[in-house]
N, C-alpha and C positions, 0 to 999 in steps of 0.2 A: 052746249058744246062752246056757245058763243062768249056766256058766262064767265066759264072757264078762261076760257082766253082771255077774256079781261081780266080777269083777278091776277093770271099768270101776268101779263102786261104790267098791273099795276105794281107788283112782289118785283118784277125784273127792275123796275123804274126806280122805285123805293130804295132797291139794295145800290144801284147804280150812283142815285144821289147821294146815300151814308158812305160809298167807298170814296166817292170824289170829295166828299167832306170830312172824311178820314186821310185822305194821301194829301190834301189841300190845306189840314187844320195845322195850325202851329202849335196844336196840344202835342205832336209826336214830333217834334222839331229837336233834335240833338243839344242838348244846352252843357252836357257834364261829362267829360272822357276822365274815369279814373285809372288811376296805373299803381300796379303792386308786383313786387318781386323784383326791382331794379335793383342792382348794385352799382355796375360798371355802364351803365348804357341809358343814355339820359332821356326826358320825356322828349325832347323836341326829336331825338334822332328815331325814337318811336314814330311820330305824328307824322314826321316827313314822310315817312312809308306808309301811311295809312290811306286807304282809298278813299277815306271822307273825312269829312270836315263836321264841324259843329254849325248849327244851321242845316243840317242835312234831315230828311225825314227819316227817322227812325227803321220805318216799316220798309223803304228802300236799301238799307246797308245789310250788306253778306257777310257777315261776321265770317264765316270758312272762307271766302275771297281773301276778306283781312289777313286772318292767318296765316294762309300762303304766302301773302305777300311780307309778312314779317319772318316768317320760317327763313326767309331766303339772306336775311342777317344771319353770319355766321355765327355771331357771337349767342345766339339764341337757341336753346337746347328745347325748348317747347312753348306753347303761349295758349294761352285759352280767353276767348274772348267773348262775353254775355249781354246782351241787352238787358236792360231795368227801364221798363214803361213807367211813366210815358216819356223820360226825357234823356236816360243816363246809358252810358256803357262802362263796362270794367274791363281791363286789359289786364291780366295776369302773366308776368313773363318770369320764365325759368331761365337764368345764363346758363352757361355752360362753365362746369366750375371743376376745376384741374382734383384729379384722384392721386396724382403722383407730382414730383418737382422732378425739373431737368436742369442739370448742372454742367453747362456747355461753354465754360466762362463767365456766365450770367445764369441767374435762376429765372427758369419758366416753369410754369404749371404744365402738364400733360392729361389730356384726358382718357379713358379706357380706350378709347379708339385712335389713340396715339396723335391726337392733336394739338397743337402748342398753343397755351396759354399765358397772354401776358401778365405779368406780376406787376402791377403799379403802385401798391401800398405796401412795402413790404413790413409793416407796424402790423399787417393784418395775414402775414404769409404762415399758411396753416403749417400743422407737425406732420409733415407728408412723408414716406418715404423718396429718396433720393436716387436719380437713375443719375450714372456719374458715365461719362466717354472721354476719348480722349485724344478723338480729333476733331479740327474747329469746325464747330457749325452753326450758323447763325438760322434759328428758324424762321418761319414764315407766319405770324400770327394767323390763328383758327384755320392753320391750312394741317393737314397729316404729316408728321414728320418720319420720312423716309430712309433715315441712317439704320442701318442693320441691327449693331449695337442697343438701340433706344427701343428697337421692334422688338429683338428678343427679351429684353429686361421688362418692358410692359406686358407684354402675352404671360412671362411668368408669373409676373407681380398679380395678373387677372385672376392665373390658375389658382394663385396663394388664396385670392380673396375666396375665393368658391372652399377651398380644400382647407385651408386654413389661416381664418381670416384671423386667428388670436394671433399668429406668427407673424400677421401682415402687420400688426401695430408693433413688434418690437423689430423692425427693420428701420435702421438707420441711411442704410446707403445700399446702392447694388450697381454691380457692373459686370456685361457680360463681354468677356477679352475675346471670345469664339463661341462658334456655334455650340449647344448642349454642355454648356461651362457660364457658371455664375460666382460672384464672390460680392457675399452680402456681409455686412457691417451691421453688427448688434449695436439698439439704441445703448441700452444701460450698459454694459460692457465693454463697449467697444471691438468685442473677439470678431474676429474674420472667418466665417463658412464658408467653404469651399465645394459644392454640389453641381452636382447634374442637374438635368430637366424631369426631374423625379419629386415631385413633392413631397411622396409618402416616408421617402428617408426621414422627413423630419420626425417624424413619431421614434425612428432610431437615434436623430440629435437628443431629443428629451430625455433618453437615457442616458448619452452619454455625460449630459450637462449635469443629470440626477448623480451619477457616480464621480464627477468632480468636484460636485459640493462645494466647498468654501475654498479650494483651488482654483477659482474660475477666474481671479484676478490675475493669477501668475499664467494662464493660458492667452494665447494669443492668436492662435487659429486653429480649427478641427477642419479636416479634408474629409470629405465623404464622397467623394468620386469612387469610390474601388469597393466592388461588390463584400457585403458582411464585415465592414470594419471602418471605423471612424480614427483618422490620425489626428492627434493632439499636440500640436508642437506650443512648446513654453516657453517663455522668455528668457533670455541667453545664459542667466544663470541657472536656470532648471534642465535636467537632462528630457530629451524628446520621449515621448511616451506615447505607443500604441494601444488603441483598447480596442478590443475583440467586442461586437455588440450583442455578438449570442444571437 
């Protein structure tokens, strides 16, 4: 029994010595922090929020705590921090990106959650649907936009992205003057489509566009607000025409 106790004591002592060496050794000192995925955020901006610095022991660093701190930065969508023993950490940042654009006198980006994203480099302006509003509105960077017309348009675009993503690519501009009404400008033709909040009528729009055929360049507006019909309005030198969608 005494021999067993002695062995256990020796093992515990060795483990204690080993742990003391590991925790105090310069072998596990953080020497390199590598950054990935950043576009508008600077490395220094990230470093200033980190709860650790180079020179800290890698074993004492909590990557979860660091990730939670970085996520308080409203520019960041997600973050992943990994340790690379014996002396490095990698930080992979995913910044919030616009899904749509907002025209409120100047151009902003908008996320699917209706957060405003500043556009700093217009040379990198993405080709995205533009949400128009008539009221003067100054968004607050990385905060949710509370303008009702913007919210309606963004929610409708989100629905289209699930129901008809192919049609979403054809939208140049969208405006919602009132509840359950949208005015959409098509990207290639400049044609205005007026519709309610029912993406299923886009299947009927496909039929109308197919029937119009080569006359599409003479049409200026298609009104889909009325059940079982689409009203096609032409340029002034053309007669108004109403097509039954059958």
